C-alpha positions, 0 to 999 in steps of 0.5 A, a space after each residue: 531829878 529824874 526824867 521820864 525817859 530815864 523811868 522807861 517813857 517812850 519818847 512818842 508819849 513824852 511828846 504828849 506829855 510836854 504838850 501838856 506841860 508835864 516835863 518833871 515826874 511827880 514823886 508817886 510817878 518817880 517811884 511807881 512808873 519803873 515797877 508798873 512798866 515791867 507789868 508783872 506785879 500787883 501794886 499798893 500806891 498811898 497818894 492823895 488827888 492831886 499828886 499825879 497819879 493818873 499818869 503813874 498807872 496810866 502810863 504803863 498801862 498804855 506801854 503795855 498794851 497790845 493794839 493788835 490784840 481786839 480785847 479789853 487788857 486793862 481796867 480802871 476804876 474809879 468812884 466818880 463819873 467826873 473822875 472816870 471822864 478825866 482819867 479816859 481824857 488824860 490817857 487819851 491825851 497821852 496817846 496823841 502821838 502813838 503810831 498805833 491806835 489804843 482804844 479807850 471806853 468810859 464806863 459810868 451811870 448817869 448816861 444810857 446804857 445802850 450807848 455804852 453798850 454800843 461803844 463796847 461793840 467796837 475794839 476797846 483796849 482800856 475801860 475806865 468805869 465806876 464800879 456801879 455802872 460796870 457790875 451792870 454790864 458784866 451781869 448783862 453779858 454786855 462786857 467781856 472782862 475775862 481777859 484783862 491784865 491789869 486792873 486798877 483800883 484808883 481812889 480805893 478808900 473812896 469808892 468804898 466810903 461811896 458804898 461800891 464795897 459789894 461791887 468791888 468785891 463782885 469784880 475782883 472775884 470775876 477778874 480773878 486769873 493772871 491779872 495784876 492788881 494795882 491799888 491807889 488809895 489815900 487812907 488805909 481803912 481796914 476794909 482796904 486792908 482786907 482787899 490787898 490781903 485776899 485779892 493781892 500778893 502780900 509782897 506787892 510793892 508799896 509806894 507811900 508819898 510822905 504825908 506831910 508834903 501832900 499839902 502843898 507848900 505853896 498854899 497859905 492856911 488861913 482862918 476867919 472867926 465868924 457866927 452863923 449869922 454873919 458868915 455868909 456876909 463875911 464870904 461876900 466881903 471876902 470874895 468882893 475883896 479879891 476882885 477878879 480871882 477865882 475860887 472854889 467854896 466848900 460845904 459839908 451838905 447838899 442843902 448848904 451848898 444850895 442856900 449859899 448859891 442861891 444867896 450869891 445869886 441874889 447878890 449878882 456874883 457869878 456861880 455855879 453849884 455841884 452837888 451829889 442830887 443834881 442831874 449829870 447833865 447839870 453837873 457837867 454843864 457847872 464843870 464846864 461853865 466854870 473851867 471855860 471862866 464863865 463863872 467865877 466861883 464854884 460852890 461844892 460838896 466834897 464828894 462832888 469836887 473829887 478830881 476837878 483840876 481847874 488850873 489858876 484858881 487863887 483861893 478856897 474857901 471852906 464854909 464849914 471845915 470838913 468832917 475828915 481830915 483828908 478832905 482838908 487836903 483834897 480841898 486845899 490842893 484844888 489851888 496852887 495847882 502847877 506851882 502857883 501859889 494859893 490861899 485855903 481860908 476857913 470860916 470859923 466859929 469860935 468853937 471850931 478853933 480847936 478843929 484848926 489846931 488839930 488839922 495843923 498838928 495832924 497835917 504840919 501845916 501853920 494857920 494864920 488868923 485873919 481880921 475880917 475884912 
């Protein structure tokens, strides 16, 4: 069992980590930190959300910032504003006990661009950004990323599937020079392989977190057979039986989220919604209410829920099984955080039984059928 100190992390950071309850390095941290802390290499990390990636790239970045230099030295790109804000917040917490102040800025759409331009006029060492907003700022000449030493592409596959391909290519072209690129992705589609081939060193180290260990061992996987007509009632009776327990319900579509949210509210449940068409203000309000426990359940689409890290969720409900296998891992990984146990339960139509078998086989997990409550 390794320690952060053995990985080369300085004691002021270890103090910050301890305060956050992060005592033992995760697999990706153990493998990536010693390579990245030397900061002179490109790097590819294959790892899902929830494996501790932020600290794996964030701690080495912070260790290598030269605080006397008033310039942006590291750039972290991430697909959604929630993730951008979360990464910035986490890095800020890591620096709590550092003597020299490291200045971090978050750049994302949905907030007035002028506010962000003003923030960037102050000393900034690390920028965490969504690709679209960053390109806007580059084109306006309001951000200078010509001196960055490190470029992190976090959840690279997700950035591509959200349509950021052109923006990413422009940023990669724009920042060539002496920088190192650290790419993290849950999957390796062709487009990611192309980015690695064109923009990265062919011999850069790779770390792959064992896929079969990605679906947390502390999660019980269950399914309940239902019909389209009965599904909402079955979900209601399931959550009624769970009493005060909290959970996220995943729907495939925005409309599905809106409908289910409306139905549960009508039944008197304390519920919030997260979906792509919402205003940023409303999304943040829904997240805050869920985190501070003023709502008991959150209903969300897959993309909106990326990066949600809420402790103490007892269950995840799949209103429908996700289109992509990775999403099953992302969804179920929202429960059983920090060593606790949790339930991941899918409400399926009889015709979806085959999909259950497929998920079992691919992810090497075991589902049990639960009779209706």
